[in-house]
RODO-2510 file (C-alpha; in nm, 4 decimals, decimal comma):
residues 620
     n   res          X          Y          Z
     1     m     4,9675     1,6713    -3,7001
     2     e     4,9674     1,7712    -4,0649
     3     n     5,3015     1,8519    -4,2259
     4     n     5,1666     2,1735    -4,3785
     5     i     5,0912     2,3362    -4,0396
     6     a     5,3392     2,6166    -3,9634
     7     l     5,1958     2,7369    -3,6309
     8     q     4,9372     2,5719    -3,4090
     9     f     4,7689     2,6802    -3,0849
    10     v     4,6223     2,3944    -2,8807
    11     n     4,3838     2,4740    -2,5920
    12     i     4,5541     2,8030    -2,5036
    13     s     4,4226     2,9709    -2,1869
    14     k     4,5470     3,2931    -2,0331
    15     s     4,4047     3,4958    -1,7435
    16     f     4,4977     3,8239    -1,5808
    17     g     4,3671     3,7964    -1,2266
    18     s     3,9948     3,7281    -1,2531
    19     k     3,9805     3,8366    -1,6186
    20     i     3,9969     3,5527    -1,8722
    21     a     4,1648     3,6706    -2,1936
    22     n     4,1849     3,3342    -2,3724
    23     k     3,9964     3,0157    -2,2899
    24     n     4,0871     2,6863    -2,4583
    25     v     4,1700     2,8504    -2,7913
    26     s     4,2796     2,6134    -3,0671
    27     l     4,3578     2,7246    -3,4226
    28     d     4,6325     2,6814    -3,6775
    29     l     4,8253     2,8647    -3,9484
    30     r     4,9256     2,6726    -4,2587
    31     k     5,2470     2,7064    -4,4517
    32     g     5,2258     2,9556    -4,7360
    33     e     4,8866     3,0969    -4,6346
    34     i     4,7508     3,4316    -4,5160
    35     l     4,5255     3,3880    -4,2124
    36     a     4,3102     3,6747    -4,0820
    37     i     4,2272     3,6919    -3,7094
    38     l     3,8990     3,8690    -3,6308
    39     g     3,7262     3,9532    -3,3057
    40     e     3,5717     4,2356    -3,1042
    41     n     3,7775     4,4430    -2,8609
    42     g     3,8614     4,2240    -2,5654
    43     s     3,8125     3,9007    -2,7605
    44     g     4,1709     3,7894    -2,6920
    45     k     4,3340     3,8410    -3,0332
    46     t     4,6294     4,0398    -2,9055
    47     t     4,6805     3,8131    -2,6038
    48     l     4,6953     3,5062    -2,8272
    49     m     4,9443     3,6669    -3,0652
    50     n     5,1535     3,7903    -2,7718
    51     a     5,1782     3,4289    -2,6601
    52     a     5,3167     3,3397    -3,0027
    53     i     5,5946     3,5994    -2,9788
    54     g     5,6823     3,5459    -2,6131
    55     i     5,5390     3,8592    -2,4528
    56     y     5,2940     3,6424    -2,2538
    57     y     5,3246     3,2792    -2,1530
    58     p     5,0028     3,0733    -2,1558
    59     d     4,8590     2,9426    -1,8274
    60     e     4,7524     2,6298    -2,0119
    61     g     4,7906     2,4801    -2,3577
    62     q     5,0613     2,4211    -2,6121
    63     i     5,2113     2,6001    -2,9118
    64     f     5,3544     2,3961    -3,1982
    65     v     5,5886     2,5293    -3,4674
    66     n     5,6320     2,3106    -3,7748
    67     g     5,4896     2,0141    -3,5853
    68     e     5,7147     2,0399    -3,2801
    69     e     5,6133     2,1792    -2,9432
    70     a     5,7697     2,5207    -2,8812
    71     s     5,8650     2,6886    -2,5553
    72     i     5,8471     3,0630    -2,6197
    73     h     5,9270     3,2837    -2,3192
    74     s     6,0514     3,5983    -2,4969
    75     p     6,0572     3,7676    -2,8403
    76     k     6,4116     3,6346    -2,8730
    77     d     6,2780     3,2798    -2,8347
    78     a     6,0134     3,3608    -3,0966
    79     y     6,2826     3,4689    -3,3430
    80     n     6,4642     3,1411    -3,2779
    81     y     6,1458     2,9705    -3,3977
    82     h     6,1395     3,2131    -3,6950
    83     i     5,8313     3,4026    -3,5675
    84     g     5,8116     3,7827    -3,5867
    85     m     5,5421     4,0476    -3,5346
    86     i     5,4935     4,3922    -3,6856
    87     h     5,3155     4,6159    -3,4325
    88     q     5,0981     4,9203    -3,5055
    89     h     5,3590     5,1484    -3,3493
    90     f     5,6870     5,1038    -3,5315
    91     k     6,0025     5,0352    -3,3330
    92     l     6,2528     5,2319    -3,5394
    93     v     6,5241     5,4866    -3,4611
    94     d     6,4410     5,7983    -3,6635
    95     v     6,7967     5,9295    -3,7017
    96     f     6,9321     5,5952    -3,8261
    97     t     6,9269     5,4730    -4,1845
    98     a     6,7241     5,1725    -4,2980
    99     k     7,0265     4,9430    -4,2951
   100     e     7,1320     5,0650    -3,9481
   101     n     6,7832     4,9937    -3,8126
   102     v     6,7828     4,6464    -3,9661
   103     i     7,1026     4,5295    -3,7950
   104     l     7,0306     4,7148    -3,4716
   105     g     6,9875     4,4636    -3,1920
   106     l     7,1379     4,1629    -3,3683
   107     s     7,2963     3,9312    -3,1108
   108     k     7,6121     3,7195    -3,1224
   109     e     7,3900     3,4195    -3,1963
   110     d     7,2382     3,6069    -3,4916
   111     y     7,5812     3,6844    -3,6321
   112     k     7,6878     3,3228    -3,5787
   113     k     7,3855     3,2016    -3,7772
   114     q     7,4571     3,4664    -4,0389
   115     e     7,8177     3,3475    -4,0671
   116     e     7,7122     2,9828    -4,0998
   117     a     7,4528     3,0620    -4,3670
   118     t     7,6982     3,2797    -4,5617
   119     k     7,9722     3,0152    -4,5419
   120     a     7,7335     2,7481    -4,6683
   121     k     7,6366     2,9633    -4,9677
   122     q     7,9968     3,0554    -5,0490
   123     d     8,1106     2,6926    -5,0156
   124     l     7,8396     2,5948    -5,2619
   125     k     7,9675     2,8549    -5,5081
   126     l     8,3223     2,7178    -5,4878
   127     q     8,1903     2,3644    -5,5242
   128     k     8,0019     2,4591    -5,8417
   129     i     8,3197     2,6163    -5,9855
   130     r     8,5135     2,2972    -5,9218
   131     e     8,2454     2,0530    -6,0393
   132     e     8,0688     2,2392    -6,3213
   133     e     8,3589     2,4405    -6,4596
   134     g     8,6282     2,1809    -6,3809
   135     r     8,8771     2,4293    -6,2363
   136     e     9,0092     2,5711    -5,9101
   137     p     8,8841     2,9117    -5,7892
   138     t     9,1009     3,2079    -5,8844
   139     k     9,2781     3,4238    -5,6249
   140     e     9,0185     3,6951    -5,6831
   141     e     8,7327     3,4492    -5,6216
   142     l     8,8969     3,3178    -5,3054
   143     k     8,9540     3,6743    -5,1864
   144     k     8,5844     3,7546    -5,2341
   145     y     8,4942     3,4246    -5,0598
   146     n     8,6973     3,5180    -4,7515
   147     k     8,5663     3,8766    -4,7500
   148     r     8,2027     3,7639    -4,7571
   149     i     8,2538     3,5279    -4,4624
   150     k     8,4483     3,7924    -4,2688
   151     d     8,1773     4,0546    -4,3321
   152     s     7,9078     3,8177    -4,2048
   153     k     8,0776     3,7639    -3,8673
   154     s     8,0001     4,1057    -3,7205
   155     y     7,8431     4,4485    -3,7654
   156     n     7,8942     4,5412    -4,1312
   157     l     7,6782     4,8002    -4,3016
   158     e     7,7748     4,7078    -4,6568
   159     e     7,6939     4,3419    -4,5957
   160     a     7,3613     4,4482    -4,4402
   161     k     7,2851     4,6688    -4,7410
   162     r     7,3565     4,3815    -4,9786
   163     k     7,1219     4,1483    -4,7896
   164     i     6,8464     4,4140    -4,7684
   165     i     6,8624     4,4670    -5,1446
   166     k     6,8405     4,0924    -5,1978
   167     i     6,5276     4,0725    -4,9762
   168     c     6,3695     4,3696    -5,1564
   169     k     6,4257     4,2127    -5,4979
   170     k     6,2983     3,8733    -5,3849
   171     y     5,9641     3,9950    -5,2454
   172     g     5,9055     4,3212    -5,4341
   173     f     5,9783     4,5774    -5,1596
   174     e     6,0931     4,9329    -5,2312
   175     v     6,3219     5,0649    -4,9587
   176     d     6,6419     5,2653    -4,9911
   177     p     6,8922     5,1103    -4,7422
   178     d     7,0725     5,4454    -4,7066
   179     k     6,7615     5,6551    -4,6347
   180     k     6,7057     5,7972    -4,2860
   181     v     6,3879     5,6831    -4,1126
   182     y     6,2683     6,0400    -4,0448
   183     e     6,2708     6,0988    -4,4223
   184     m     6,0437     5,7992    -4,4881
   185     s     5,6707     5,7841    -4,5432
   186     v     5,4545     5,5709    -4,3137
   187     s     5,4382     5,2902    -4,5711
   188     e     5,8180     5,2912    -4,6083
   189     k     5,8563     5,2589    -4,2318
   190     q     5,6154     4,9663    -4,2256
   191     t     5,8041     4,8015    -4,5116
   192     l     6,1283     4,8484    -4,3206
   193     e     5,9792     4,6727    -4,0179
   194     i     5,8878     4,3748    -4,2368
   195     i     6,2373     4,3704    -4,3868
   196     k     6,3843     4,3736    -4,0339
   197     a     6,1867     4,0594    -3,9549
   198     l     6,2813     3,8852    -4,2804
   199     y     6,6472     3,9791    -4,2281
   200     k     6,6361     3,7779    -3,9052
   201     g     6,5001     3,4775    -4,0905
   202     v     6,1316     3,5002    -3,9996
   203     d     5,9072     3,2457    -4,1723
   204     i     5,5921     3,3230    -3,9707
   205     l     5,4941     3,6903    -3,9786
   206     i     5,2183     3,8505    -3,7680
   207     l     5,0903     4,1977    -3,8678
   208     d     4,8713     4,4057    -3,6349
   209     e     4,6366     4,6421    -3,8241
   210     p     4,8874     4,6789    -4,1120
   211     t     4,6707     4,9081    -4,3289
   212     a     4,5556     5,1504    -4,0583
   213     v     4,7724     5,4369    -4,1863
   214     l     4,8069     5,3486    -4,5557
   215     t     4,6459     5,4934    -4,8665
   216     p     4,4488     5,2569    -5,0955
   217     q     4,7431     5,2522    -5,3358
   218     e     4,9887     5,1670    -5,0565
   219     t     4,7516     4,9006    -4,9238
   220     k     4,7304     4,7420    -5,2674
   221     k     5,1102     4,7382    -5,2930
   222     l     5,1428     4,5838    -4,9452
   223     f     4,8903     4,3131    -5,0314
   224     n     5,0837     4,2291    -5,3480
   225     v     5,4006     4,1893    -5,1430
   226     l     5,2251     3,9724    -4,8824
   227     r     5,0826     3,7483    -5,1542
   228     n     5,4307     3,7215    -5,3025
   229     m     5,5725     3,6253    -4,9629
   230     a     5,3038     3,3614    -4,9113
   231     s     5,3656     3,2153    -5,2569
   232     q     5,7303     3,1702    -5,1591
   233     g     5,6434     2,9757    -4,8453
   234     k     5,6047     3,2415    -4,5771
   235     s     5,3075     3,2092    -4,3402
   236     i     5,1263     3,5319    -4,2482
   237     i     4,8715     3,6312    -3,9831
   238     i     4,6856     3,9621    -4,0188
   239     i     4,4901     4,1209    -3,7322
   240     t     4,2473     4,3768    -3,8743
   241     h     3,9004     4,5253    -3,8288
   242     k     3,8486     4,5985    -4,1998
   243     l     3,6266     4,3207    -4,3275
   244     n     3,6628     4,4207    -4,6920
   245     e     4,0401     4,3786    -4,6619
   246     v     3,9994     4,0450    -4,4851
   247     l     3,7964     3,9211    -4,7800
   248     e     4,0515     4,0578    -5,0261
   249     i     4,3803     3,9325    -4,8823
   250     s     4,3246     3,6254    -4,6621
   251     d     4,2927     3,2555    -4,7466
   252     r     4,1096     3,1696    -4,4236
   253     v     3,9596     3,3646    -4,1333
   254     s     3,9678     3,2582    -3,7666
   255     v     3,7304     3,4339    -3,5280
   256     l     3,7591     3,4840    -3,1508
   257     r     3,4611     3,5810    -2,9368
   258     k     3,4931     3,6795    -2,5693
   259     g     3,8259     3,5004    -2,5402
   260     e     3,7062     3,1780    -2,6981
   261     y     3,7513     3,0267    -3,0432
   262     a     3,4352     3,0836    -3,2481
   263     g     3,5392     2,9155    -3,5711
   264     t     3,7425     2,9290    -3,8914
   265     v     3,6003     2,9803    -4,2408
   266     v     3,7490     2,9716    -4,5901
   267     t     3,7511     3,3311    -4,7120
   268     k     3,6152     3,2628    -5,0594
   269     d     3,3127     3,0894    -4,9046
   270     t     3,2080     3,3693    -4,6654
   271     n     3,0964     3,7344    -4,6628
   272     e     3,0966     4,0403    -4,4350
   273     k     2,7605     3,9645    -4,2755
   274     e     2,8554     3,6060    -4,1875
   275     l     3,1888     3,7152    -4,0390
   276     t     3,0207     3,9850    -3,8316
   277     e     2,7643     3,7428    -3,6924
   278     l     3,0459     3,4993    -3,6085
   279     m     3,2321     3,7791    -3,4243
   280     v     2,9377     3,9253    -3,2340
   281     g     2,7305     3,6111    -3,1854
   282     r     2,4176     3,7623    -3,3366
   283     k     2,2971     3,9453    -3,6457
   284     i     2,4061     4,3069    -3,6792
   285     e     2,3228     4,5708    -3,9397
   286     l     2,6384     4,6664    -4,1318
   287     n     2,5117     4,9604    -4,3368
   288     i     2,6500     5,2955    -4,2240
   289     k     2,3626     5,5418    -4,2354
   290     r     2,4070     5,8774    -4,4036
   291     p     2,1013     6,1001    -4,3514
   292     a     2,0393     6,3637    -4,6144
   293     v     2,1767     6,7086    -4,5363
   294     k     1,8914     6,9349    -4,4265
   295     n     1,9161     7,3135    -4,3971
   296     p     2,2977     7,3292    -4,4069
   297     h     2,4430     7,6537    -4,2763
   298     d     2,7991     7,7813    -4,2614
   299     r     2,9159     7,7459    -3,9030
   300     l     3,2962     7,7576    -3,8917
   301     f     3,5190     7,9480    -4,1352
   302     i     3,8858     7,8424    -4,1504
   303     e     4,1048     8,0730    -4,3559
   304     g     4,4798     8,0415    -4,4214
   305     l     4,5752     7,8464    -4,1077
   306     t     4,9506     7,8024    -4,0770
   307     y     5,1313     7,6342    -3,7901
   308     t     5,4974     7,5469    -3,7329
   309     n     5,5611     7,2789    -3,4705
   310     r     5,8401     7,2568    -3,2131
   311     e     6,0695     7,0785    -3,4584
   312     g     6,0417     7,3715    -3,6979
   313     v     5,8292     7,1743    -3,9446
   314     k     5,5313     7,3497    -4,1047
   315     a     5,2551     7,1120    -3,9953
   316     l     4,9771     7,3316    -4,1423
   317     d     5,0298     7,5360    -4,4559
   318     d     4,7565     7,7835    -4,5602
   319     v     4,4626     7,5558    -4,4746
   320     s     4,1183     7,6923    -4,5644
   321     f     3,7679     7,5405    -4,5586
   322     v     3,4143     7,5850    -4,4212
   323     a     3,2450     7,3455    -4,1771
   324     r     2,8676     7,3507    -4,2116
   325     g     2,6016     7,2790    -3,9552
   326     g     2,3946     6,9742    -4,0446
   327     e     2,6697     6,7877    -4,2277
   328     i     2,9732     6,5697    -4,1569
   329     l     3,3001     6,6951    -4,3008
   330     g     3,5475     6,4093    -4,3246
   331     i     3,9223     6,4755    -4,3028
   332     a     4,1445     6,2265    -4,4894
   333     g     4,5205     6,2055    -4,5092
   334     i     4,8199     5,9879    -4,4395
   335     a     4,9131     5,9893    -4,0693
   336     c     5,1022     6,2975    -3,9457
   337     n     4,9983     6,5227    -4,2353
   338     g     4,8430     6,7944    -4,0191
   339     q     4,5162     6,6343    -3,9041
   340     r     4,5980     6,6503    -3,5346
   341     e     4,7401     7,0027    -3,5506
   342     l     4,4346     7,1264    -3,7408
   343     l     4,1849     7,0123    -3,4775
   344     e     4,4043     7,1235    -3,1885
   345     g     4,4508     7,4636    -3,3527
   346     i     4,0738     7,5130    -3,3831
   347     a     4,0210     7,3920    -3,0248
   348     g     4,2765     7,6436    -2,8946
   349     l     4,5349     7,3884    -2,7833
   350     v     4,8221     7,5147    -3,0017
   351     h     4,9318     7,8677    -3,0912
   352     l     4,8902     7,9211    -3,4650
   353     d     5,1329     8,1257    -3,6760
   354     s     4,8639     8,2891    -3,8875
   355     g     4,5130     8,2513    -4,0269
   356     d     4,1566     8,3030    -3,9069
   357     i     3,9046     8,0835    -3,7258
   358     v     3,5632     8,2485    -3,7377
   359     f     3,2606     8,1025    -3,5575
   360     h     2,9310     8,1967    -3,7146
   361     n     2,6453     8,1918    -3,4643
   362     p     2,3014     8,2328    -3,6268
   363     k     2,1345     8,4869    -3,3987
   364     k     1,9561     8,7232    -3,6345
   365     n     1,6100     8,8161    -3,4982
   366     r     1,6523     8,5742    -3,2084
   367     p     1,6275     8,6620    -2,8381
   368     v     1,9312     8,6986    -2,6133
   369     t     1,9550     8,4356    -2,3382
   370     f     2,1600     8,3989    -2,0242
   371     f     2,2913     8,0682    -2,1506
   372     h     2,5607     8,2450    -2,3541
   373     h     2,5611     8,5963    -2,2091
   374     n     2,5542     8,7650    -1,8707
   375     v     2,4269     9,1149    -1,7927
   376     k     2,7678     9,2733    -1,8461
   377     q     2,8020     9,1175    -2,1923
   378     i     2,4485     9,2236    -2,2849
   379     r     2,5294     9,5852    -2,1911
   380     e     2,8459     9,5689    -2,4083
   381     l     2,6498     9,4306    -2,7054
   382     a     2,3897     9,7057    -2,6644
   383     e     2,6616     9,9724    -2,6657
   384     k     2,7836     9,8294    -2,9993
   385     g     2,4324     9,8605    -3,1435
   386     a     2,3979     9,4822    -3,1862
   387     l     2,0591     9,4513    -3,0081
   388     y     1,7080     9,5880    -3,0513
   389     d     1,3918     9,6056    -2,8400
   390     d     1,1311     9,3575    -2,9630
   391     d     0,8469     9,5900    -2,8613
   392     t     0,9677     9,9117    -3,0230
   393     k     1,1857     9,7481    -3,2939
   394     e     1,4402    10,0203    -3,2224
   395     t     1,8056     9,9893    -3,1273
   396     l     1,8286     9,8989    -2,7613
   397     n     1,9695    10,1605    -2,5240
   398     l     2,0500    10,0204    -2,1787
   399     k     2,2100    10,3300    -2,0278
   400     g     2,0582    10,3831    -1,6854
   401     v     1,8565    10,0598    -1,7047
   402     s     1,8861     9,8498    -1,3875
   403     t     2,0207     9,4947    -1,3790
   404     k     1,6826     9,3765    -1,2516
   405     k     1,5071     9,5306    -1,5525
   406     i     1,7556     9,3762    -1,7973
   407     k     1,7024     9,0305    -1,6434
   408     e     1,3294     9,0762    -1,6727
   409     m     1,3562     9,1744    -2,0423
   410     v     1,5784     8,8700    -2,1155
   411     q     1,3362     8,6354    -1,9408
   412     k     1,0471     8,7756    -2,1491
   413     e     1,2617     8,7467    -2,4690
   414     k     1,2354     9,1210    -2,5399
   415     i     1,6041     9,1742    -2,6265
   416     m     1,6768     9,0646    -2,9831
   417     f     1,9860     9,0324    -3,2047
   418     y     2,0085     9,2456    -3,5194
   419     e     2,2543     9,0139    -3,6956
   420     d     2,4262     8,6792    -3,6545
   421     e     2,7219     8,6720    -3,4174
   422     i     3,0642     8,6539    -3,5824
   423     i     3,3368     8,5542    -3,3344
   424     d     3,7091     8,5187    -3,4068
   425     l     3,8484     8,2142    -3,2222
   426     r     4,2077     8,2220    -3,3435
   427     n     4,4549     8,1556    -3,0621
   428     k     4,1849     8,1653    -2,7968
   429     k     4,2337     7,9110    -2,5210
   430     p     3,9659     7,6454    -2,4621
   431     i     3,8446     7,8222    -2,1466
   432     e     3,8148     8,1513    -2,3380
   433     i     3,6123     7,9804    -2,6127
   434     r     3,3829     7,8341    -2,3493
   435     n     3,3419     8,1694    -2,1731
   436     l     3,2287     8,3188    -2,5033
   437     g     2,9349     8,0787    -2,4862
   438     i     3,0507     7,8797    -2,7890
   439     k     2,9621     7,5122    -2,7723
   440     l     3,2657     7,3514    -2,9311
   441     s     3,3466     6,9910    -2,8368
   442     f     3,6652     6,8022    -2,9203
   443     v     3,7309     6,4266    -2,9000
   444     p     4,1111     6,4058    -2,9316
   445     e     4,3192     6,1248    -3,0740
   446     d     4,4875     6,0741    -2,7359
   447     r     4,2020     5,9368    -2,5217
   448     l     4,3835     5,9170    -2,1883
   449     g     4,6368     6,1904    -2,2504
   450     m     4,4093     6,4774    -2,3535
   451     g     4,0545     6,3438    -2,3342
   452     l     4,0120     6,1689    -2,0009
   453     v     4,2171     6,1300    -1,6834
   454     g     4,3003     5,7627    -1,6425
   455     n     4,3341     5,7594    -1,2644
   456     m     4,0019     5,9379    -1,2100
   457     n     3,6740     5,7481    -1,2006
   458     i     3,3899     5,7845    -1,4515
   459     i     3,1916     6,0404    -1,2481
   460     d     3,4931     6,2653    -1,1941
   461     n     3,5761     6,2526    -1,5657
   462     m     3,2221     6,3657    -1,6455
   463     m     3,2745     6,6555    -1,4051
   464     l     3,5799     6,7866    -1,5941
   465     r     3,3512     6,9788    -1,8281
   466     s     3,1396     7,1442    -1,5592
   467     f     3,3375     7,1921    -1,2395
   468     r     3,4175     7,5569    -1,3259
   469     k     3,0456     7,6380    -1,3229
   470     g     3,0222     7,5819    -0,9479
   471     h     2,9596     7,8760    -0,7185
   472     s     3,1104     7,7309    -0,4014
   473     i     3,4234     7,5519    -0,2858
   474     f     3,2291     7,2247    -0,2759
   475     l     3,1949     7,0215    -0,5920
   476     n     2,8503     6,9110    -0,7019
   477     r     2,8680     6,5473    -0,8108
   478     k     2,4960     6,4935    -0,8654
   479     k     2,4734     6,6140    -1,2257
   480     p     2,7987     6,4408    -1,3337
   481     k     2,6706     6,1205    -1,1755
   482     y     2,3417     6,1425    -1,3674
   483     l     2,5365     6,2081    -1,6885
   484     a     2,7679     5,9119    -1,6218
   485     e     2,4692     5,6832    -1,5603
   486     e     2,3020     5,8023    -1,8787
   487     i     2,6120     5,7482    -2,0952
   488     v     2,6871     5,4065    -1,9447
   489     d     2,3264     5,2986    -2,0012
   490     e     2,2676     5,4391    -2,3500
   491     l     2,6098     5,3518    -2,4958
   492     e     2,6328     5,0142    -2,3203
   493     v     2,9617     5,0946    -2,1500
   494     v     3,0969     4,7818    -1,9789
   495     t     3,2238     4,8789    -1,6340
   496     p     3,2012     4,7282    -1,2824
   497     n     3,0644     5,0588    -1,1469
   498     l     3,0813     5,4355    -1,1901
   499     k     3,3712     5,4649    -0,9457
   500     t     3,5986     5,2487    -1,1607
   501     p     3,9160     5,4311    -1,2768
   502     v     3,8855     5,4977    -1,6484
   503     r     4,2279     5,3423    -1,7194
   504     n     4,0859     5,0022    -1,6137
   505     l     3,8320     5,0047    -1,8994
   506     s     3,8854     4,8712    -2,2510
   507     g     3,9671     5,1107    -2,5358
   508     g     3,6164     5,0845    -2,6776
   509     n     3,4490     5,1708    -2,3488
   510     i     3,6875     5,4610    -2,2883
   511     q     3,6019     5,5989    -2,6311
   512     k     3,2283     5,5695    -2,5660
   513     l     3,2651     5,7663    -2,2418
   514     l     3,4685     6,0378    -2,4104
   515     v     3,2327     6,0792    -2,7071
   516     g     2,9282     6,0617    -2,4786
   517     r     3,0640     6,3343    -2,2512
   518     e     3,1519     6,5672    -2,5392
   519     i     2,8146     6,5422    -2,7121
   520     s     2,6242     6,5800    -2,3835
   521     s     2,6657     6,9586    -2,4063
   522     s     2,4754     6,9690    -2,7401
   523     p     2,7703     7,1232    -2,9272
   524     k     2,7370     7,3454    -3,2303
   525     v     3,0733     7,2168    -3,3576
   526     l     3,1897     6,8614    -3,2807
   527     m     3,5427     6,7584    -3,3814
   528     v     3,6472     6,3945    -3,3496
   529     a     3,9895     6,2460    -3,4279
   530     y     4,0007     5,8747    -3,5130
   531     p     3,6996     5,7991    -3,2891
   532     v     3,6837     5,4286    -3,3835
   533     r     4,0563     5,3498    -3,3965
   534     g     4,1060     5,0036    -3,2504
   535     l     3,7344     4,9556    -3,1812
   536     d     3,5359     4,6483    -3,2772
   537     i     3,2507     4,6634    -3,5277
   538     k     2,9721     4,6892    -3,2728
   539     s     3,1371     4,9796    -3,0865
   540     s     3,2294     5,1498    -3,4145
   541     y     2,8706     5,1533    -3,5386
   542     t     2,7579     5,2973    -3,2055
   543     i     2,9975     5,5891    -3,2619
   544     y     2,8793     5,6345    -3,6230
   545     d     2,5184     5,6550    -3,5037
   546     l     2,6126     5,9185    -3,2443
   547     l     2,7815     6,1325    -3,5097
   548     n     2,4783     6,1071    -3,7355
   549     e     2,2506     6,2089    -3,4474
   550     q     2,4577     6,5240    -3,3993
   551     k     2,4451     6,5963    -3,7718
   552     e     2,0640     6,5724    -3,7712
   553     r     2,0527     6,8176    -3,4797
   554     g     2,2314     7,0767    -3,6926
   555     t     2,5798     7,0287    -3,5483
   556     a     2,8831     7,0852    -3,7697
   557     v     3,0718     6,7539    -3,7362
   558     v     3,4392     6,7359    -3,8340
   559     f     3,5469     6,3724    -3,8523
   560     v     3,9127     6,2718    -3,8928
   561     g     3,9268     5,9074    -3,9995
   562     e     4,1748     5,6560    -4,1353
   563     d     3,9370     5,4059    -4,2974
   564     l     3,8474     5,5491    -4,6371
   565     d     3,5497     5,3149    -4,6756
   566     v     3,4004     5,4633    -4,3588
   567     l     3,4828     5,8201    -4,4624
   568     l     3,3091     5,7652    -4,7961
   569     a     3,0018     5,6084    -4,6341
   570     l     2,9622     5,8509    -4,3421
   571     s     3,0792     6,1916    -4,4665
   572     d     2,8995     6,4451    -4,6835
   573     r     3,2197     6,6159    -4,7969
   574     i     3,5824     6,5044    -4,7559
   575     l     3,8777     6,7393    -4,7139
   576     v     4,2113     6,5766    -4,7999
   577     l     4,5329     6,6923    -4,6310
   578     s     4,8739     6,6187    -4,7793
   579     g     5,1930     6,7574    -4,6336
   580     g     4,9925     7,0006    -4,4196
   581     k     4,8167     7,1489    -4,7236
   582     v     4,4633     7,1095    -4,8549
   583     a     4,4978     6,8759    -5,1535
   584     g     4,1278     6,8961    -5,2335
   585     i     3,7695     6,8966    -5,1036
   586     v     3,5403     6,6404    -5,2690
   587     d     3,1768     6,5281    -5,2543
   588     a     3,1792     6,1994    -5,0610
   589     r     2,8843     6,0695    -5,2617
   590     k     3,0608     6,1133    -5,5945
   591     t     3,4292     6,0434    -5,5265
   592     t     3,6219     5,7145    -5,5027
   593     k     3,8873     5,5678    -5,2742
   594     e     4,1354     5,5869    -5,5593
   595     e     4,0765     5,9596    -5,6102
   596     i     4,1193     6,0291    -5,2399
   597     g     4,4319     5,8113    -5,2280
   598     l     4,5901     6,0138    -5,5093
   599     l     4,5037     6,3401    -5,3328
   600     m     4,6581     6,2069    -5,0094
   601     t     4,9950     6,1745    -5,1840
   602     k     4,9564     6,4856    -5,4016
   603     s     5,2343     6,6903    -5,2398
   604     i     5,4619     6,3948    -5,1696
   605     e     5,7220     6,3507    -5,4379
   606     k     5,7562     5,9916    -5,5549
   607     q     6,1195     5,8803    -5,5590
   608     e     6,2148     5,5686    -5,7466
   609     v     6,4385     5,3379    -5,5460
   610     s     6,7509     5,2531    -5,7441
   611     y     6,9700     4,9737    -5,6145
   612     n     7,3389     5,0167    -5,6901
   613     v     7,4574     4,6543    -5,6914
   614     s     7,6805     4,4372    -5,9045
   615     q     7,5430     4,1768    -6,1447
   616     e     7,6856     3,9055    -5,9223
   617     d     7,4985     4,0367    -5,6161
   618     e     7,1790     4,0631    -5,8177
   619     e     7,1976     3,7009    -5,9258
   620     e     7,2918     3,5674    -5,5826
***
């Protein structure tokens, strides 16, 4: 085995019942390199990395660390082999400071190692004084020597702060050790997680989708730090779906396909198309289509939306914009800057403080139908003078007209609208919006919390949108079954059968079902939050095509995304949220990632991190 191999997987296999997650996977990570791991959803990337950090134990195969076989049964064992992983969801305590989070969870063994390392460094300092300066240490120097060793033996915040500052200076991080986590930006939290790992002596670092919630500027800064770490001997694995970032940051790329090793290529010798074909096993078109906007019309007017959440934080602050039918409006912003609250406020899931949500329904000179209105509603509209008789062209008067006659006039399209319908949706519940005949569909960020019911099967989840339309105590499963079959067939949903509980499906297949169900009602407004988060390339492009189909049908599509490259390629306009406010609305065809990144941080004050340390600490 080569001496420059930091981590090596040899014939790793792992199964969960009848499902094979990894099959004879062999690949390696070299010392001082950045290796990207690519693969579709369900290709076994996460399972393989979980084996490296002790969450799973392989059924077969071996793992070698620095040339020696390793036995890793827990994350603690992984740390003993100097392996750490940064997950997508940070494991930090919000009310603690950075330095408190770093030393949280350190064991007696960690403190023992810390003491030994500190003693070795301090002994070396005394030795240099004796040999190079030809004298004995002073009382003050011996006092500092003893204090440093004493501080390293147990929980000591000042010692932790000193070590954090040293790590920051060595690799180029910017984190204030005294800052509370809840006061930090997403990128600061991610940096803190990396510092936590380095504090414990990690030499092999695994990052899962590290740029998912970062601006282009923050991504660039992270990449600079990772390159710096690699140049100083650290070995790094990045799991990501962003091919452009793979090509920018990695030295080599290893690809998994359906649980098996598909190959490794040198990054500088490959391209996006080759990597995609290696992942999928066949050629795939990578261009995101953006049809021209045809006959755009104002559909949804948002004016001055303000919302204060349960914690008393103003999540939305005077948000205003217009969503147009026939176009895709992208929503960009750093995570937790009001995107979720905005969509939920429009959908009627949260009670807004103030503002207006006005739905504009083009009805002028069009016939009334029973799809949106019943006889009672038609009588009410007539009383308001909103309708006219198509034969006489005069305002419709339905006083004394029988229900039978009204139904006959509707069927013959004789009852017409004078003007477009203008409907205020603010603080109306989803069921009230639906009863108004407004076709508004929402694909939430939380697939199994708000979108689908995990324990219910596919057919029953399709029925969630229509069960209220029944006229008896017995549920009609025929139409939901047909819809389920259609979605599974057209979107290539991988499932044993239609009676499979949704929670047993992969994330990509769950997302296809949710999007398919929501667009099945031919919505006039379609709102989607992070619809391709965690999905592989093939599934992602399926979702993009579905959104474009809705756009071409005249639907107003509101698309909240985290990948700025996708937002720029798919959207017609992009609204940027920062701190719950609208930082700007730009033409997606004319703007740049850099411009959007600056807008994303527009209302966030940049604070320079100043380290208050002595010259001696800085040199150490």
